[in-house]
VOLONU-152646 format. One record per residue (C-alpha): z negated, x, y negated; residue in three letters. Coordinates in steps of 0.02 Angstrom, whole numbers, plus 32768, in hexadecimal, padded with zeros to 4 digits. Layout:
REM VOLONU-152646
+------+------+------+--------+
:    z :    x :    y : residu :
+------+------+------+--------+
:    Z :    X :    Y :    ALA :
...
+------+------+------+--------+
END
This chain:
REM VOLONU-152646
+------+------+------+--------+
:    z :    x :    y : residu :
+------+------+------+--------+
: 2868 : 4E79 : 0550 :    MET :
: 2860 : 4EB9 : 049E :    ALA :
: 28FE : 4EC7 : 0436 :    LEU :
: 2907 : 4F5C : 03C0 :    ARG :
: 2997 : 4F85 : 034B :    ILE :
: 2954 : 5011 : 02DA :    ASN :
: 2933 : 508D : 0369 :    THR :
: 29BC : 509C : 03EB :    ASN :
: 2957 : 50E5 : 047A :    VAL :
: 29EB : 50E0 : 04F1 :    ALA :
: 2A54 : 5146 : 0478 :    ALA :
: 29C7 : 51C4 : 0461 :    LEU :
: 29B6 : 51D7 : 051C :    ASN :
: 2A71 : 51EB : 0533 :    ALA :
: 2A75 : 526D : 04A7 :    HIS :
: 29E6 : 52CE : 04F6 :    ARG :
: 2A3C : 52CF : 059E :    GLN :
: 2ADE : 5303 : 054B :    LEU :
: 2A8B : 5398 : 04F6 :    LEU :
: 2A42 : 53D2 : 059C :    GLY :
: 2AEC : 53C6 : 05EE :    THR :
: 2B3A : 5429 : 0561 :    GLU :
: 2ABA : 54B5 : 0577 :    VAL :
: 2AE1 : 54BE : 0631 :    LYS :
: 2B9C : 54BD : 060E :    LEU :
: 2B8D : 554B : 0590 :    ASN :
: 2B21 : 55AE : 0609 :    SER :
: 2BA2 : 559A : 0693 :    SER :
: 2C2E : 55CD : 061E :    MET :
: 2BCE : 566A : 05ED :    GLU :
: 2BAE : 5699 : 06A3 :    LYS :
: 2C61 : 5678 : 06D8 :    LEU :
: 2CAA : 56DA : 0646 :    SER :
: 2C34 : 5770 : 065B :    SER :
: 2C29 : 5770 : 0718 :    GLY :
: 2B6C : 5783 : 070C :    TYR :
: 2AE7 : 5709 : 0746 :    ARG :
: 2A6B : 5760 : 06D3 :    ILE :
: 2AAA : 5777 : 0621 :    ASN :
: 2A00 : 577A : 05CD :    ARG :
: 294C : 5786 : 0601 :    ALA :
: 2936 : 56CA : 05F4 :    GLY :
: 29B4 : 56B0 : 0681 :    ASP :
: 2943 : 5708 : 06FF :    ASP :
: 28BF : 577D : 06B9 :    ALA :
: 2881 : 57C7 : 075D :    SER :
: 2933 : 57D3 : 07A0 :    GLY :
: 2968 : 5832 : 0704 :    LEU :
: 28DD : 58B2 : 071E :    VAL :
: 2911 : 58CD : 07D3 :    GLN :
: 29CA : 58D7 : 07A9 :    ALA :
: 29AC : 5955 : 071E :    ASN :
: 2943 : 59C2 : 0792 :    ALA :
: 29CD : 59BE : 0815 :    LEU :
: 2A51 : 59E8 : 0793 :    ARG :
: 29E9 : 5A7D : 0759 :    ALA :
: 29DF : 5AB8 : 080E :    ASN :
: 2A9B : 5AA9 : 0822 :    VAL :
: 2AB8 : 5B12 : 0786 :    ARG :
: 2A3B : 5B94 : 07C2 :    GLY :
: 2A8B : 5B9C : 086E :    LEU :
: 2B36 : 5BB1 : 081F :    THR :
: 2AF8 : 5C4B : 07C1 :    VAL :
: 2AA6 : 5C8D : 0861 :    ALA :
: 2B4C : 5C7B : 08BC :    ALA :
: 2BA0 : 5CDD : 0831 :    GLN :
: 2B1B : 5D64 : 0845 :    ASN :
: 2B48 : 5D78 : 08FD :    THR :
: 2C01 : 5D89 : 08D0 :    ILE :
: 2BDA : 5E10 : 0851 :    GLN :
: 2B66 : 5E69 : 08CA :    GLY :
: 2BEB : 5E6C : 0950 :    LYS :
: 2C6C : 5EAB : 08D2 :    ALA :
: 2BFB : 5F3C : 08A4 :    GLN :
: 2BE3 : 5F66 : 095B :    LEU :
: 2C9F : 5F63 : 0974 :    SER :
: 2CB4 : 5FE4 : 08EA :    ILE :
: 2C2E : 6052 : 0938 :    ALA :
: 2C82 : 603D : 09E1 :    GLU :
: 2D24 : 607F : 0999 :    GLY :
: 2CCA : 611A : 0958 :    ASP :
: 2C75 : 6135 : 0A00 :    ALA :
: 2D1A : 6124 : 0A5E :    ASN :
: 2D6A : 61A6 : 09ED :    THR :
: 2CD9 : 621E : 0A08 :    ILE :
: 2CE6 : 6201 : 0AC3 :    GLU :
: 2D9E : 6234 : 0ABC :    ASN :
: 2D6D : 62D1 : 0A5C :    ILE :
: 2CEC : 62FC : 0AE1 :    LEU :
: 2D72 : 62EB : 0B66 :    GLU :
: 2DDB : 636B : 0B07 :    ARG :
: 2D43 : 63DB : 0AF9 :    MET :
: 2D30 : 63D0 : 0BB5 :    LYS :
: 2DE3 : 640C : 0BC7 :    GLU :
: 2DC0 : 649F : 0B54 :    LEU :
: 2D25 : 64CF : 0BB7 :    CYS :
: 2D87 : 64CE : 0C59 :    VAL :
: 2E17 : 652C : 0C0B :    LYS :
: 2DAA : 65B1 : 0BBB :    GLY :
: 2DDF : 6628 : 0B31 :    ASP :
: 2E6C : 6695 : 0B76 :    PRO :
: 2E5A : 674D : 0B4D :    ALA :
: 2DCE : 671F : 0AD6 :    ASP :
: 2E50 : 66F0 : 0A54 :    SER :
: 2DD8 : 6679 : 0A00 :    GLY :
: 2E59 : 65EF : 09EF :    THR :
: 2E09 : 657E : 0A71 :    THR :
: 2D5D : 6594 : 0A25 :    GLN :
: 2DA6 : 6572 : 0979 :    ALA :
: 2DE9 : 64CB : 09B6 :    GLU :
: 2D41 : 64A7 : 0A06 :    MET :
: 2CE9 : 64C6 : 0961 :    ASN :
: 2D63 : 6454 : 0906 :    ILE :
: 2D43 : 63CB : 0985 :    LEU :
: 2C88 : 63DD : 096D :    ILE :
: 2CA1 : 63CC : 08B1 :    GLU :
: 2D0C : 6331 : 08CC :    GLU :
: 2C84 : 62E0 : 0936 :    ILE :
: 2C07 : 62FB : 08AA :    ASP :
: 2C83 : 62BA : 0828 :    ARG :
: 2CA0 : 6219 : 0889 :    ILE :
: 2BE6 : 6202 : 08A9 :    ALA :
: 2BC0 : 6222 : 07F1 :    GLY :
: 2C42 : 61A7 : 07B3 :    SER :
: 2C06 : 611B : 0825 :    SER :
: 2BB7 : 608A : 07C5 :    THR :
: 2B5E : 6042 : 085D :    TYR :
: 2AA1 : 6052 : 0854 :    THR :
: 2A64 : 5FCB : 08CC :    GLY :
: 29D4 : 5F5B : 089A :    GLY :
: 299C : 5EA6 : 08A5 :    ASP :
: 2A15 : 5E14 : 08A8 :    ILE :
: 29D2 : 5D68 : 0878 :    GLN :
: 2A18 : 5CEE : 08F7 :    VAL :
: 29A2 : 5C5B : 08E2 :    GLY :
: 295A : 5BE6 : 0860 :    ILE :
: 28A3 : 5C16 : 0869 :    ASP :
: 283B : 5CB3 : 0851 :    ALA :
: 280D : 5CCE : 0908 :    THR :
: 2844 : 5D61 : 0973 :    SER :
: 28B6 : 5CEA : 09D4 :    ASN :
: 2923 : 5CDB : 0939 :    SER :
: 2943 : 5D97 : 0929 :    VAL :
: 29AC : 5E0D : 0992 :    ILE :
: 298A : 5EC6 : 097B :    THR :
: 2A1E : 5F39 : 099A :    VAL :
: 29F7 : 5FF1 : 09AF :    ALA :
: 2A46 : 6078 : 0945 :    ALA :
: 2AB2 : 60F8 : 099E :    PHE :
: 2AB9 : 61B0 : 096B :    SER :
: 2B62 : 61FF : 098F :    LEU :
: 2B54 : 62AB : 0940 :    THR :
: 2B85 : 6345 : 09A5 :    ALA :
: 2AD2 : 6384 : 099D :    SER :
: 2A8B : 62E0 : 09DE :    ASP :
: 2B0B : 62E0 : 0A69 :    LEU :
: 2ADA : 6392 : 0A97 :    GLY :
: 2B81 : 63E5 : 0A6F :    VAL :
: 2B5D : 6428 : 09C2 :    GLY :
: 2B71 : 64DD : 09F8 :    SER :
: 2BD1 : 64D0 : 0A9A :    VAL :
: 2C44 : 6561 : 0AC8 :    THR :
: 2CF4 : 6550 : 0B09 :    ALA :
: 2CD5 : 6592 : 0BB7 :    ASP :
: 2C88 : 655D : 0C5A :    SER :
: 2BD9 : 656B : 0C13 :    SER :
: 2BFE : 64D6 : 0BA3 :    GLY :
: 2C39 : 6461 : 0C2C :    ILE :
: 2B8B : 641E : 0C56 :    ALA :
: 2B63 : 63F8 : 0BA0 :    ALA :
: 2C08 : 639E : 0B85 :    VAL :
: 2BF3 : 633B : 0C26 :    ASP :
: 2B45 : 6307 : 0BEE :    SER :
: 2B8B : 62D0 : 0B45 :    ALA :
: 2C14 : 626B : 0B98 :    ILE :
: 2B92 : 6214 : 0C04 :    ALA :
: 2B26 : 61F3 : 0B6A :    GLU :
: 2BB6 : 61AC : 0B05 :    ILE :
: 2BE1 : 613F : 0B9B :    GLY :
: 2B31 : 60F9 : 0B99 :    GLY :
: 2B3C : 60D8 : 0ADF :    ILE :
: 2BE0 : 607B : 0AF7 :    LEU :
: 2B8E : 6016 : 0B81 :    GLY :
: 2AFE : 5FE7 : 0B0E :    ASP :
: 2B79 : 5FB6 : 0A85 :    MET :
: 2BD9 : 5F48 : 0AFE :    GLY :
: 2B3A : 5EF4 : 0B3A :    ALA :
: 2B04 : 5ED3 : 0A86 :    ALA :
: 2BAF : 5E88 : 0A5B :    MET :
: 2BAA : 5E19 : 0AF5 :    ASN :
: 2AFC : 5DDF : 0AC6 :    ARG :
: 2B38 : 5DB2 : 0A18 :    LEU :
: 2BCA : 5D53 : 0A66 :    GLU :
: 2B51 : 5CE9 : 0ACB :    TYR :
: 2AE3 : 5CD2 : 0A32 :    THR :
: 2B78 : 5C97 : 09CC :    TYR :
: 2BAA : 5C19 : 0A52 :    ALA :
: 2AF8 : 5BD7 : 0A5A :    ASN :
: 2AF1 : 5BC6 : 099D :    LEU :
: 2B93 : 5B63 : 099D :    GLN :
: 2B48 : 5AEC : 0A1D :    THR :
: 2AAD : 5AD8 : 09B2 :    LYS :
: 2B14 : 5AB7 : 0916 :    ILE :
: 2B73 : 5A2F : 0973 :    GLU :
: 2AD4 : 59DD : 09B4 :    ASN :
: 2A78 : 59E4 : 090E :    PHE :
: 2B11 : 599F : 08B5 :    SER :
: 2B1C : 5910 : 0932 :    ALA :
: 2A63 : 58E9 : 0917 :    SER :
: 2A7A : 58E7 : 085B :    GLU :
: 2B14 : 587A : 086B :    SER :
: 2AB5 : 57FB : 08D5 :    ALA :
: 2A37 : 57E8 : 0849 :    ILE :
: 2A9E : 57FD : 07AB :    ARG :
: 2B4D : 57BC : 07D4 :    ASP :
: 2B78 : 5704 : 07D6 :    VAL :
: 2BBC : 56A7 : 086D :    ASP :
: 2C5F : 5671 : 081D :    MET :
: 2C82 : 55E4 : 0898 :    ALA :
: 2BD5 : 5597 : 088B :    ALA :
: 2BD3 : 55A8 : 07CE :    GLU :
: 2C7F : 5557 : 07C0 :    MET :
: 2C39 : 54C0 : 081D :    VAL :
: 2BAA : 54B8 : 079F :    THR :
: 2C23 : 54CC : 070E :    PHE :
: 2C93 : 5440 : 074E :    THR :
: 2BFD : 53CF : 0768 :    LYS :
: 2BC1 : 53F2 : 06B6 :    SER :
: 2C6D : 53CB : 0671 :    GLN :
: 2C6E : 5323 : 06C9 :    ILE :
: 2BBD : 52FD : 0690 :    MET :
: 2BEB : 532C : 05DE :    LEU :
: 2C7E : 52B3 : 05DF :    GLN :
: 2C14 : 522A : 062D :    ALA :
: 2B85 : 524A : 05B4 :    GLY :
: 2BF9 : 5241 : 051F :    THR :
: 2C3E : 519B : 055D :    ALA :
: 2B8F : 5154 : 0578 :    MET :
: 2B56 : 518F : 04CE :    LEU :
: 2BE8 : 5130 : 0482 :    ALA :
: 2BB5 : 5095 : 04E4 :    GLN :
: 2AFF : 50A6 : 04B0 :    ALA :
+------+------+------+--------+
END
């Protein structure tokens, strides 16, 4: 067996092993301190691509969920207008049944004012219907279309109704129509409720998938960290011996 004194191969080997252990220790410390298994592309390039795609989906779904909330809020405002108009129509029905005593014109005057109020409420409404983006792609499955509702007196058929029995049929028809509109609004709001619940489930599942790829298993990484600490101490001792 040859005896060499100028090149301490054992020391070089111990130093090389020590450097490798230090790299692993630093990597474990970074993962434990950040909570992420992937802190840079070099940690897991393909995993990083998948995790980033999942994170983008989560952010998109979060915005879609907010869209459903805003859509339902707009429908709620429109529902309030429709309910008020329905109450006005009920008063108009009373006036039609009551008639205009002695042709005084007072009942018809109130009727005309109520018609004007219906048009004012309908004109001040900000609800216009339209498409609501509730998904993360450009397909039709990611869009819900909510119809616009016209609530003017003319559209309801009571724009020129008279305060007598001849106007009862027109007012009854308007009450039935406004009831149908309210039903459609309620159905649309319920649909958005279900959509919102489904989006929350998707957000949870996508987040869990991203976590499985990106986040570190703290317990397993702590075992690796402890092992690296021990190996570092042992390597330092062996380097001193070499």
